[in-house]
C-alpha positions as a Markdown table, in Angstrom:
| # | Residue | x | y | z |
|---|---|---|---|---|
| 1 | Met | 6.3 | -26.3 | -49.2 |
| 2 | Pro | 10.1 | -25.7 | -49.3 |
| 3 | Gly | 11.2 | -22.8 | -47.1 |
| 4 | Ala | 7.9 | -22.8 | -45.2 |
| 5 | Trp | 9.4 | -23.3 | -41.7 |
| 6 | Leu | 12.9 | -22.0 | -41.7 |
| 7 | Ser | 14.3 | -18.6 | -42.5 |
| 8 | Ala | 17.5 | -17.9 | -44.4 |
| 9 | Asp | 19.0 | -16.7 | -41.1 |
| 10 | Gln | 18.1 | -19.9 | -39.4 |
| 11 | Lys | 19.7 | -22.0 | -42.2 |
| 12 | Asp | 22.8 | -19.8 | -42.1 |
| 13 | Ala | 23.0 | -20.3 | -38.3 |
| 14 | Phe | 22.9 | -24.1 | -38.8 |
| 15 | Val | 25.7 | -24.0 | -41.3 |
| 16 | Arg | 27.8 | -21.7 | -39.2 |
| 17 | Asp | 27.1 | -23.0 | -35.7 |
| 18 | Gly | 25.9 | -26.5 | -36.2 |
| 19 | Phe | 22.5 | -25.9 | -34.5 |
| 20 | Met | 19.5 | -23.6 | -34.4 |
| 21 | Lys | 16.3 | -23.1 | -32.4 |
| 22 | Val | 12.9 | -22.9 | -34.0 |
| 23 | Ser | 9.5 | -22.0 | -32.5 |
| 24 | Gly | 6.0 | -22.9 | -33.8 |
| 25 | Leu | 6.7 | -26.5 | -34.9 |
| 26 | Val | 4.7 | -28.1 | -32.0 |
| 27 | Pro | 1.3 | -26.7 | -31.1 |
| 28 | Pro | 1.1 | -25.3 | -27.5 |
| 29 | Glu | -1.7 | -27.6 | -26.5 |
| 30 | Ile | 0.4 | -30.7 | -27.5 |
| 31 | Val | 3.4 | -29.4 | -25.6 |
| 32 | Ser | 1.3 | -29.0 | -22.5 |
| 33 | Ser | -0.5 | -32.4 | -22.8 |
| 34 | Thr | 2.8 | -34.2 | -23.5 |
| 35 | Arg | 4.5 | -32.7 | -20.5 |
| 36 | Ala | 1.5 | -33.8 | -18.3 |
| 37 | Ala | 1.5 | -37.3 | -19.9 |
| 38 | Val | 5.3 | -37.7 | -19.1 |
| 39 | Ala | 4.7 | -36.7 | -15.5 |
| 40 | Thr | 1.8 | -39.1 | -15.2 |
| 41 | Glu | 3.7 | -41.9 | -16.8 |
| 42 | Leu | 6.5 | -41.4 | -14.2 |
| 43 | Gly | 4.2 | -40.8 | -11.3 |
| 44 | Ile | 5.5 | -37.2 | -10.8 |
| 45 | Asp | 3.6 | -34.3 | -9.3 |
| 46 | Asp | 5.4 | -31.1 | -10.3 |
| 47 | Ala | 4.3 | -29.4 | -7.1 |
| 48 | Asp | 5.5 | -32.1 | -4.8 |
| 49 | Pro | 9.3 | -32.7 | -4.8 |
| 50 | Ala | 8.7 | -35.8 | -2.7 |
| 51 | Thr | 7.4 | -37.5 | -5.8 |
| 52 | Trp | 10.6 | -36.8 | -7.7 |
| 53 | Ala | 12.8 | -39.0 | -5.5 |
| 54 | Gly | 14.2 | -42.0 | -7.3 |
| 55 | Lys | 12.6 | -41.1 | -10.6 |
| 56 | Pro | 14.7 | -41.5 | -13.8 |
| 57 | Thr | 16.2 | -38.6 | -15.7 |
| 58 | Thr | 16.0 | -40.5 | -19.0 |
| 59 | Ala | 12.6 | -42.3 | -19.4 |
| 60 | Gly | 13.0 | -44.5 | -22.4 |
| 61 | Asp | 9.9 | -46.5 | -21.6 |
| 62 | Ala | 7.7 | -43.4 | -21.8 |
| 63 | Trp | 8.4 | -42.7 | -25.5 |
| 64 | Lys | 4.9 | -43.6 | -26.6 |
| 65 | Val | 3.3 | -40.6 | -24.9 |
| 66 | Thr | 5.6 | -38.3 | -26.9 |
| 67 | Leu | 4.3 | -39.3 | -30.3 |
| 68 | Pro | 2.1 | -36.2 | -30.7 |
| 69 | Cys | 5.2 | -34.0 | -30.5 |
| 70 | Trp | 6.6 | -35.6 | -33.6 |
| 71 | Thr | 4.8 | -33.3 | -36.0 |
| 72 | Pro | 4.8 | -33.0 | -39.8 |
| 73 | Ala | 6.3 | -29.5 | -39.3 |
| 74 | Ile | 9.4 | -31.0 | -37.6 |
| 75 | Glu | 9.9 | -33.4 | -40.4 |
| 76 | Ala | 9.4 | -30.6 | -42.9 |
| 77 | Ala | 12.0 | -28.4 | -41.2 |
| 78 | Gly | 14.4 | -31.3 | -41.1 |
| 79 | Arg | 14.0 | -31.8 | -44.9 |
| 80 | Glu | 14.8 | -28.1 | -45.4 |
| 81 | Leu | 18.2 | -28.7 | -43.7 |
| 82 | Val | 19.2 | -32.1 | -45.1 |
| 83 | Gly | 17.1 | -32.6 | -48.3 |
| 84 | Pro | 13.9 | -34.4 | -49.2 |
| 85 | His | 14.8 | -37.9 | -48.2 |
| 86 | Ile | 14.6 | -38.7 | -44.4 |
| 87 | Ala | 13.7 | -41.9 | -42.6 |
| 88 | Ser | 10.2 | -42.4 | -41.5 |
| 89 | Gly | 8.6 | -44.8 | -39.0 |
| 90 | Pro | 10.5 | -46.5 | -36.1 |
| 91 | Lys | 14.1 | -45.6 | -35.5 |
| 92 | Ile | 16.9 | -47.1 | -33.3 |
| 93 | Ser | 17.6 | -45.3 | -30.1 |
| 94 | Pro | 21.3 | -45.7 | -29.2 |
| 95 | Tyr | 20.4 | -45.0 | -25.5 |
| 96 | Leu | 17.8 | -47.9 | -25.4 |
| 97 | Glu | 20.1 | -50.2 | -27.4 |
| 98 | Gly | 22.9 | -49.4 | -24.9 |
| 99 | Ile | 20.9 | -50.4 | -21.9 |
| 100 | Gly | 19.7 | -53.6 | -23.5 |
| 101 | Ala | 16.1 | -52.5 | -24.1 |
| 102 | Asp | 14.0 | -52.7 | -27.2 |
| 103 | Pro | 15.7 | -49.9 | -29.2 |
| 104 | Trp | 13.0 | -49.1 | -31.7 |
| 105 | Ile | 11.0 | -45.9 | -31.0 |
| 106 | Glu | 8.8 | -43.6 | -33.1 |
| 107 | Gly | 8.7 | -40.4 | -31.0 |
| 108 | Tyr | 11.3 | -39.2 | -28.5 |
| 109 | Ile | 12.9 | -40.2 | -25.3 |
| 110 | Pro | 11.9 | -37.9 | -22.4 |
| 111 | Val | 14.9 | -36.4 | -20.6 |
| 112 | Leu | 14.3 | -34.7 | -17.3 |
| 113 | Arg | 16.6 | -32.5 | -15.2 |
| 114 | Tyr | 15.5 | -32.2 | -11.6 |
| 115 | Pro | 16.3 | -29.0 | -9.5 |
| 116 | Asp | 19.5 | -29.4 | -7.6 |
| 117 | Gly | 19.3 | -26.4 | -5.4 |
| 118 | Gly | 22.4 | -24.7 | -6.7 |
| 119 | Glu | 22.9 | -21.0 | -7.4 |
| 120 | Pro | 20.8 | -19.7 | -10.3 |
| 121 | Val | 23.8 | -19.2 | -12.7 |
| 122 | Phe | 25.1 | -21.3 | -15.5 |
| 123 | Gly | 28.3 | -23.1 | -14.6 |
| 124 | Pro | 30.5 | -25.9 | -16.0 |
| 125 | Val | 28.6 | -28.9 | -17.4 |
| 126 | Pro | 28.7 | -32.0 | -15.2 |
| 127 | Thr | 29.4 | -34.4 | -18.2 |
| 128 | Ser | 31.7 | -34.5 | -21.1 |
| 129 | Tyr | 30.8 | -32.9 | -24.5 |
| 130 | His | 29.8 | -35.6 | -27.0 |
| 131 | Val | 28.2 | -36.3 | -30.3 |
| 132 | Asp | 25.1 | -38.5 | -30.1 |
| 133 | Gly | 25.2 | -42.2 | -30.2 |
| 134 | Ala | 28.1 | -44.6 | -30.4 |
| 135 | Arg | 26.5 | -46.4 | -33.3 |
| 136 | Phe | 26.0 | -43.1 | -35.1 |
| 137 | Val | 29.6 | -41.8 | -34.9 |
| 138 | Thr | 30.7 | -41.5 | -38.5 |
| 139 | Leu | 32.4 | -38.9 | -40.6 |
| 140 | Trp | 29.6 | -38.8 | -43.1 |
| 141 | Pro | 25.9 | -39.1 | -42.3 |
| 142 | Glu | 25.2 | -42.8 | -42.5 |
| 143 | Glu | 22.3 | -43.2 | -40.0 |
| 144 | Leu | 21.9 | -39.9 | -38.2 |
| 145 | Tyr | 21.4 | -36.4 | -39.8 |
| 146 | Leu | 20.1 | -34.3 | -36.9 |
| 147 | Val | 19.5 | -34.5 | -33.2 |
| 148 | Val | 16.1 | -33.0 | -32.4 |
| 149 | Phe | 15.4 | -31.7 | -28.9 |
| 150 | Val | 12.1 | -30.2 | -27.8 |
| 151 | Tyr | 11.6 | -28.2 | -24.6 |
| 152 | Leu | 8.3 | -28.9 | -22.9 |
| 153 | Val | 8.8 | -26.0 | -20.4 |
| 154 | Asp | 10.5 | -22.6 | -20.4 |
| 155 | Val | 14.2 | -23.1 | -19.9 |
| 156 | Lys | 16.7 | -20.5 | -18.6 |
| 157 | Asp | 20.4 | -20.8 | -19.2 |
| 158 | Tyr | 20.9 | -22.1 | -15.7 |
| 159 | Gly | 17.8 | -24.3 | -15.7 |
| 160 | Gly | 19.1 | -27.4 | -17.3 |
| 161 | Ala | 19.5 | -26.0 | -20.8 |
| 162 | Thr | 21.1 | -28.0 | -23.5 |
| 163 | Val | 24.6 | -26.8 | -24.0 |
| 164 | Val | 26.4 | -26.7 | -27.4 |
| 165 | Leu | 29.8 | -25.9 | -28.6 |
| 166 | Pro | 29.0 | -23.5 | -31.5 |
| 167 | Gly | 30.9 | -24.4 | -34.7 |
| 168 | Ser | 32.1 | -27.7 | -33.3 |
| 169 | His | 30.4 | -29.7 | -36.1 |
| 170 | Arg | 32.8 | -28.2 | -38.6 |
| 171 | Gln | 35.8 | -28.5 | -36.4 |
| 172 | Ile | 35.1 | -32.2 | -35.7 |
| 173 | Phe | 34.5 | -32.9 | -39.3 |
| 174 | Glu | 37.8 | -31.3 | -40.4 |
| 175 | His | 39.6 | -33.2 | -37.6 |
| 176 | Trp | 38.1 | -36.6 | -38.5 |
| 177 | Val | 38.8 | -36.1 | -42.2 |
| 178 | Gly | 42.4 | -36.2 | -41.3 |
| 179 | His | 42.0 | -38.7 | -38.5 |
| 180 | Pro | 39.1 | -41.0 | -39.4 |
| 181 | Glu | 40.3 | -43.6 | -36.9 |
| 182 | Ala | 39.7 | -41.1 | -34.1 |
| 183 | Ala | 35.9 | -41.0 | -34.5 |
| 184 | Glu | 34.2 | -41.7 | -31.1 |
| 185 | Thr | 31.3 | -40.4 | -29.1 |
| 186 | Lys | 33.4 | -38.1 | -26.9 |
| 187 | Ala | 34.2 | -34.8 | -28.6 |
| 188 | Pro | 37.9 | -34.6 | -29.5 |
| 189 | Glu | 40.1 | -32.1 | -27.6 |
| 190 | Leu | 40.0 | -29.1 | -29.9 |
| 191 | Ala | 40.0 | -25.3 | -29.4 |
| 192 | Tyr | 36.2 | -24.8 | -29.4 |
| 193 | Arg | 34.3 | -21.6 | -28.9 |
| 194 | Asp | 32.8 | -20.9 | -25.5 |
| 195 | Pro | 29.9 | -23.3 | -24.5 |
| 196 | Leu | 26.5 | -21.9 | -25.1 |
| 197 | Pro | 23.5 | -22.9 | -23.0 |
| 198 | Val | 20.5 | -22.7 | -25.3 |
| 199 | Glu | 17.6 | -21.0 | -23.5 |
| 200 | Gly | 14.1 | -21.5 | -24.8 |
| 201 | Arg | 10.4 | -21.4 | -24.4 |
| 202 | Ala | 8.0 | -24.4 | -24.0 |
| 203 | Gly | 7.6 | -25.8 | -27.5 |
| 204 | Asp | 10.9 | -24.6 | -28.9 |
| 205 | Val | 12.8 | -27.1 | -31.0 |
| 206 | Ile | 16.6 | -27.4 | -31.2 |
| 207 | Phe | 18.0 | -29.0 | -34.3 |
| 208 | Met | 21.7 | -30.1 | -33.9 |
| 209 | His | 24.0 | -31.3 | -36.6 |
| 210 | Tyr | 25.1 | -34.9 | -36.1 |
| 211 | Leu | 28.6 | -33.8 | -35.4 |
| 212 | Cys | 27.7 | -30.8 | -33.1 |
| 213 | Ala | 29.3 | -31.4 | -29.7 |
| 214 | His | 26.9 | -30.8 | -26.8 |
| 215 | Ser | 26.1 | -31.8 | -23.3 |
| 216 | Ser | 23.5 | -31.6 | -20.6 |
| 217 | Ser | 23.7 | -29.0 | -17.8 |
| 218 | Ala | 22.7 | -28.8 | -14.2 |
| 219 | Asn | 19.2 | -27.4 | -13.3 |
| 220 | His | 19.5 | -24.6 | -10.8 |
| 221 | Asp | 15.9 | -23.5 | -11.4 |
| 222 | Arg | 13.1 | -24.4 | -9.0 |
| 223 | Asn | 11.2 | -26.5 | -11.6 |
| 224 | Ile | 11.8 | -29.8 | -13.5 |
| 225 | Arg | 13.2 | -29.3 | -16.9 |
| 226 | Tyr | 11.2 | -31.5 | -19.3 |
| 227 | Gly | 12.8 | -32.2 | -22.7 |
| 228 | Leu | 12.4 | -34.7 | -25.5 |
| 229 | Asn | 15.4 | -36.2 | -27.4 |
| 230 | Gly | 14.8 | -37.5 | -30.9 |
| 231 | Ser | 16.4 | -37.5 | -34.3 |
| 232 | Ile | 16.1 | -37.0 | -38.1 |
| 233 | Asn | 17.7 | -40.1 | -39.7 |
| 234 | Val | 19.0 | -41.0 | -43.1 |
| 235 | Asp | 16.6 | -42.8 | -45.4 |
| 236 | Arg | 18.5 | -46.0 | -46.2 |
| 237 | Glu | 16.9 | -46.2 | -49.6 |
| 238 | His | 18.3 | -42.8 | -50.4 |
| 239 | Pro | 21.7 | -42.6 | -48.6 |
| 240 | Tyr | 23.6 | -39.4 | -48.4 |
| 241 | Lys | 25.7 | -38.5 | -51.4 |
| 242 | Arg | 28.9 | -36.6 | -50.8 |
| 243 | Arg | 29.2 | -33.3 | -52.6 |
| 244 | Pro | 32.7 | -32.7 | -54.2 |
| 245 | Gly | 33.9 | -29.3 | -55.3 |
| 246 | Pro | 32.5 | -25.9 | -54.6 |
| 247 | Pro | 28.8 | -25.4 | -53.7 |
| 248 | Ala | 26.1 | -25.7 | -56.4 |
| 249 | Ala | 22.6 | -24.3 | -56.6 |
| 250 | Asp | 21.0 | -27.5 | -55.2 |
| 251 | Trp | 23.2 | -27.8 | -52.1 |
| 252 | Thr | 21.3 | -28.1 | -48.8 |
| 253 | Pro | 22.5 | -26.6 | -45.5 |
| 254 | Met | 23.8 | -30.0 | -44.5 |
| 255 | Asp | 25.9 | -30.1 | -47.7 |
| 256 | Tyr | 27.5 | -26.8 | -46.9 |
| 257 | Thr | 28.6 | -28.1 | -43.5 |
| 258 | Leu | 30.4 | -31.0 | -45.1 |
| 259 | Arg | 32.1 | -29.2 | -47.9 |
| 260 | Thr | 35.6 | -30.4 | -48.6 |
| 261 | Asp | 36.8 | -27.9 | -51.2 |
| 262 | Thr | 37.9 | -25.5 | -48.4 |
| 263 | Leu | 40.1 | -28.1 | -46.7 |
| 264 | Asn | 43.9 | -27.7 | -46.9 |
| 265 | Gly | 45.8 | -30.3 | -48.9 |
């Protein structure tokens, strides 16, 4: 049912900031069992740091154990943001494609951040801000609508939280409208708002606009940060249609983020 999962404030936040966080889309028991399944798949004992040594931070081969977390509620929330037509079934993972592995997945790629022993404060991110996936970097949504990131544990701002540049989706869109040849994975050098580490509880889901600049952060907590990285993709049988002129009654939140009537010139 339209409007069942997202509030007006959440939709407004998505339009304004390019991301939002939602609770209640993944049942707690599924969050817990998936976290345990990822740990088992990687041979990790959360209570024994010796088992963490040499383990990957991005576990593409473990995507099958994440399938229970791809819930109908997540797809329903995605439709509230981008419209009724989204891709279903297997999707291409730019990460797996980039490393030469079978790129087709149906759930998420587990992304872990191991404790690094630093001071428990949020600091500069260790990697560049980017928009997801070299193959997905386009001015208009051609393959990717939304990045979907699920926390499987409680995450503090200094504990490996996903970091976003609020409002960057619109800044990058406006920049690329004038410089379409400049589109690339790395976020362009613009005057962004301050970085925001997104704290959350186990089961919280972050929806990010495909042009929202974001990055990972160091984990200065004592526990492993377990997360899942997935996406809402464009249905190729119903490609995105650009919306000219001022907003109309049937515009989605995604449409509002891509409006061109407010651009100069």
